[in-house]
C-alpha positions as CSV (number, residue, x, y, z in Angstrom):
1,M,0.0,0.0,-0.1
2,T,2.9,2.4,0.9
3,R,4.6,1.6,-2.3
4,R,1.3,2.3,-4.1
5,L,0.9,5.5,-2.6
6,A,4.6,6.6,-3.3
7,I,3.9,5.6,-7.0
8,L,0.8,7.8,-7.1
9,S,2.7,10.5,-5.5
10,A,5.3,10.3,-7.9
11,A,2.9,10.4,-10.7
12,F,1.4,13.5,-9.6
13,V,4.7,15.4,-9.2
14,L,5.4,14.3,-12.6
15,T,2.1,15.5,-14.0
16,A,2.4,18.8,-12.3
17,T,5.9,19.5,-13.3
18,V,4.8,18.8,-17.1
19,A,1.5,21.3,-16.6
20,S,4.2,23.9,-15.3
21,A,6.6,23.5,-18.0
22,Q,3.7,23.7,-20.4
23,A,2.4,27.0,-19.0
24,T,5.9,28.2,-19.1
25,T,6.3,27.5,-22.8
26,T,3.1,29.0,-23.7
27,G,3.4,32.1,-21.6
28,Q,0.2,34.1,-20.7
29,K,-3.1,33.5,-22.0
30,P,-3.6,35.0,-25.5
31,F,-4.4,38.4,-25.9
32,E,-8.5,39.7,-25.5
33,P,-9.3,43.1,-26.4
34,Q,-11.4,44.9,-24.0
35,V,-14.1,47.4,-25.3
36,G,-13.0,50.8,-24.1
37,Q,-9.4,49.9,-23.8
38,A,-6.9,52.9,-24.1
39,G,-5.1,53.6,-27.6
40,K,-2.8,56.0,-28.9
41,D,-5.5,58.4,-30.3
42,V,-8.9,56.6,-29.4
43,V,-10.1,53.9,-27.1
44,W,-11.1,50.7,-28.8
45,V,-14.9,50.3,-29.4
46,P,-15.6,47.9,-32.3
47,T,-17.8,48.9,-35.2
48,P,-21.0,46.5,-35.2
49,Q,-20.7,43.9,-38.1
50,A,-24.0,45.4,-39.6
51,V,-22.5,48.7,-40.0
52,V,-19.3,47.6,-41.4
53,D,-21.4,46.0,-44.1
54,K,-23.4,49.0,-44.5
55,M,-20.2,51.3,-44.8
56,L,-18.9,48.8,-47.4
57,D,-22.1,48.7,-49.4
58,M,-22.3,52.7,-49.5
59,A,-18.7,52.6,-50.8
60,Q,-19.6,49.7,-53.1
61,V,-16.4,47.9,-52.5
62,T,-15.6,45.1,-55.1
63,S,-12.4,43.1,-56.0
64,S,-11.2,46.2,-58.1
65,D,-10.7,48.2,-54.9
66,T,-8.0,48.9,-52.4
67,V,-9.4,49.6,-48.9
68,I,-7.6,51.3,-46.2
69,D,-8.8,51.0,-42.6
70,L,-7.7,53.7,-40.3
71,G,-7.6,52.2,-36.9
72,S,-8.6,48.9,-37.8
73,G,-8.7,47.4,-34.4
74,D,-9.5,43.7,-34.4
75,G,-9.6,43.6,-38.3
76,R,-13.3,43.2,-39.0
77,T,-13.6,45.8,-41.5
78,V,-10.4,45.1,-43.3
79,I,-11.3,41.1,-43.3
80,T,-14.8,42.0,-44.4
81,A,-13.6,44.1,-47.4
82,A,-11.3,41.4,-48.2
83,K,-14.3,38.8,-48.3
84,R,-15.6,40.9,-50.9
85,G,-12.4,40.4,-53.1
86,A,-11.0,43.8,-52.3
87,R,-7.3,44.3,-51.2
88,A,-7.8,45.5,-47.9
89,Y,-5.0,47.1,-45.4
90,G,-5.5,47.9,-41.8
91,I,-3.5,50.4,-39.9
92,E,-3.2,50.0,-36.2
93,Y,-0.9,51.4,-33.6
94,N,-1.4,48.4,-31.1
95,P,0.8,45.6,-32.0
96,D,-1.5,43.2,-30.0
97,M,-4.2,44.3,-32.0
98,V,-2.4,43.9,-35.1
99,E,-1.2,40.2,-34.1
100,L,-4.9,39.6,-33.2
101,S,-6.2,40.9,-36.6
102,K,-3.8,38.7,-38.3
103,K,-5.0,35.5,-36.7
104,N,-8.7,36.8,-37.4
105,A,-7.9,37.3,-41.0
106,A,-6.1,33.6,-41.1
107,A,-9.3,32.3,-39.4
108,A,-11.5,34.0,-42.3
109,G,-9.4,32.6,-45.0
110,V,-8.3,36.0,-46.1
111,T,-4.6,36.3,-45.5
112,D,-3.8,36.6,-49.2
113,R,-5.8,40.1,-49.4
114,A,-5.9,41.3,-45.8
115,T,-2.6,43.1,-44.6
116,F,-2.1,44.6,-41.2
117,I,0.5,47.1,-40.5
118,Q,1.3,48.4,-37.3
119,A,2.0,52.2,-37.5
120,D,0.7,55.5,-36.3
121,L,-1.9,56.5,-38.8
122,F,-0.7,60.4,-39.0
123,E,2.7,59.1,-40.2
124,F,1.0,56.4,-42.6
125,V,-1.4,59.0,-44.4
126,K,1.9,60.9,-45.6
127,G,2.7,57.9,-47.6
128,D,2.5,56.8,-51.1
129,Q,0.6,53.7,-50.2
130,F,-2.3,55.7,-48.6
131,K,-2.6,57.8,-52.0
132,N,-3.2,54.8,-53.9
133,A,-6.5,53.8,-51.7
134,T,-9.8,53.9,-53.5
135,V,-11.8,53.4,-50.3
136,I,-11.0,54.8,-46.8
137,T,-12.9,53.5,-43.8
138,M,-12.7,54.7,-40.3
139,F,-14.2,55.1,-36.7
140,L,-12.2,58.0,-35.4
141,L,-13.3,61.0,-33.1
142,P,-14.3,63.9,-35.2
143,S,-11.2,65.8,-33.7
144,I,-8.9,63.2,-35.6
145,N,-11.2,63.1,-38.6
146,M,-10.8,67.0,-38.9
147,K,-6.9,66.4,-38.5
148,L,-7.1,63.9,-41.4
149,R,-9.6,65.9,-43.4
150,P,-7.2,68.2,-45.6
151,T,-5.0,65.0,-46.5
152,I,-8.2,63.0,-47.5
153,L,-9.2,65.9,-49.7
154,D,-6.0,65.8,-51.4
155,L,-6.5,62.0,-52.6
156,K,-7.7,61.5,-56.0
157,P,-11.2,62.8,-57.0
158,G,-13.2,59.8,-56.9
159,T,-11.6,58.0,-53.6
160,R,-14.7,57.0,-51.5
161,V,-14.6,57.5,-47.8
162,A,-16.8,55.9,-45.2
163,S,-17.2,56.6,-41.4
164,N,-18.8,55.0,-38.5
165,T,-21.0,57.8,-36.6
166,F,-18.4,60.7,-36.8
167,T,-18.6,63.6,-39.0
168,M,-16.2,65.9,-41.0
169,E,-18.1,69.0,-39.6
170,D,-18.8,71.3,-42.3
171,W,-17.9,68.8,-45.1
172,Q,-21.2,67.4,-45.3
173,A,-21.6,63.6,-46.1
174,D,-23.0,62.7,-49.6
175,E,-25.0,59.7,-47.7
176,T,-25.9,58.9,-44.4
177,A,-27.8,55.8,-43.2
178,T,-28.8,54.5,-39.8
179,V,-28.6,50.8,-39.2
180,T,-31.6,49.3,-37.1
181,D,-31.3,45.6,-38.1
182,G,-28.2,44.3,-36.3
183,C,-27.3,47.4,-34.3
184,S,-28.4,48.4,-31.1
185,S,-25.7,50.5,-29.9
186,S,-24.9,54.2,-30.0
187,W,-22.8,53.3,-33.3
188,C,-25.3,52.8,-35.6
189,T,-24.8,55.4,-38.5
190,A,-22.7,55.1,-41.3
191,L,-21.6,58.3,-43.2
192,F,-20.1,58.4,-46.7
193,W,-18.2,61.0,-48.7
194,I,-16.8,61.0,-52.3
195,V,-13.6,63.1,-52.4
196,P,-14.6,65.9,-54.9
197,A,-12.2,67.4,-57.9
198,K,-10.9,70.9,-57.5
199,V,-12.8,73.2,-59.7
200,A,-12.8,76.6,-58.0
201,G,-11.9,79.4,-60.3
202,T,-12.7,80.7,-63.9
203,W,-13.0,78.4,-66.9
204,N,-13.2,79.4,-70.7
205,T,-16.4,78.0,-72.3
206,P,-18.0,78.9,-75.8
207,N,-21.0,80.3,-73.7
208,G,-18.8,82.4,-71.7
209,A,-16.7,82.3,-68.7
210,L,-17.7,79.7,-66.1
211,T,-16.8,81.0,-62.4
212,L,-17.1,78.6,-59.8
213,T,-17.0,79.0,-56.0
214,Q,-16.5,75.6,-54.3
215,N,-17.4,74.6,-50.8
216,F,-16.3,71.1,-50.8
217,Q,-18.5,69.0,-53.4
218,M,-21.0,72.2,-53.6
219,L,-20.7,74.7,-56.1
220,S,-22.0,78.2,-57.0
221,G,-20.9,80.8,-59.3
222,T,-21.9,82.4,-63.0
223,L,-21.9,81.1,-66.4
224,G,-22.0,84.3,-68.7
225,N,-24.5,86.3,-67.1
226,Q,-26.4,83.3,-65.7
227,A,-26.1,82.3,-62.1
228,V,-25.5,78.6,-61.5
229,Q,-25.7,76.1,-58.6
230,G,-24.0,72.8,-58.9
231,R,-22.5,69.6,-57.2
232,L,-19.6,67.4,-57.5
233,R,-19.4,63.7,-57.1
234,G,-15.8,62.9,-57.4
235,N,-14.8,64.2,-61.0
236,E,-18.4,64.0,-62.1
237,I,-20.0,67.4,-62.1
238,T,-23.7,68.9,-62.7
239,L,-24.5,72.4,-63.0
240,T,-27.6,74.1,-63.2
241,A,-27.8,77.6,-65.1
242,G,-31.4,78.6,-65.7
243,N,-33.4,76.1,-67.3
244,Q,-30.4,74.2,-68.3
245,K,-28.8,71.5,-66.5
246,W,-25.3,70.7,-67.6
247,S,-23.4,67.3,-66.4
248,G,-19.9,66.4,-67.5
249,V,-16.5,65.0,-66.1
250,V,-13.5,66.9,-64.7
251,D,-10.3,66.1,-66.2
252,G,-7.4,68.3,-64.6
253,S,-7.8,71.5,-66.3
254,T,-10.6,70.6,-68.5
255,I,-14.3,69.9,-67.8
256,K,-15.9,67.9,-70.7
257,F,-19.5,68.6,-70.5
258,S,-22.0,65.9,-72.7
259,A,-25.7,67.3,-71.5
260,P,-27.4,69.0,-72.6
261,S,-24.9,69.2,-75.5
262,A,-21.0,68.9,-75.9
263,M,-19.0,71.6,-74.3
264,T,-15.6,71.7,-73.0
265,A,-14.2,74.2,-70.5
266,T,-10.5,74.9,-70.0
267,K,-9.4,76.4,-66.8
268,K,-7.9,79.7,-67.0
């Protein structure tokens, strides 16, 4: 009996030793993000999946897009965009969140299209990679949106921007949608902008000088002696002058109008 107890005791010690060694080898338990955890610029609050879907729907993300998510958190927006076939990049300052995102992307089977970069977003937007994006997504504070706004407005006209809840102040969203199905938090509004071409100034046209004042996507001015009002949607322009509505495409220093008749405007 004594010999049996000794054997059992030895087995218990061996088991405990192995368990201890395994714990030492694996280290601490896997990182788990906590809602409200502090970050460099914002606390982490995940965008509800239904809002992620709506944001990407509004931006009409397809396999031809390059999506950059600023402050990508656990990677859900990047992963969702990658599932739609887009090449998607997440910019996240917290290295633990970056590693978690990579694991989530692997579990979703999209590592070939989802890339996560540990970086300060304010430094990242200075680089060429940011300029190549066709879609920008974000869930950042209004103050951060405003710091980023000048850089976003300098992107290629037609670049699409989607934000969860927070605005860009007097740059009014082109579209706004409230998600009610699948979202019960305070963060259920999707906002969408299209970076407008820059058209302020005077243009020569066969119908006289076209002088435009621009307030983001909204336009006002004169065409000859007529007052005009207009709007930009990327590089697409519409102008109303009296009973006529002109539509065309901005291409650098040229605007090619196709309706109601062909007309070319060139920048003075």
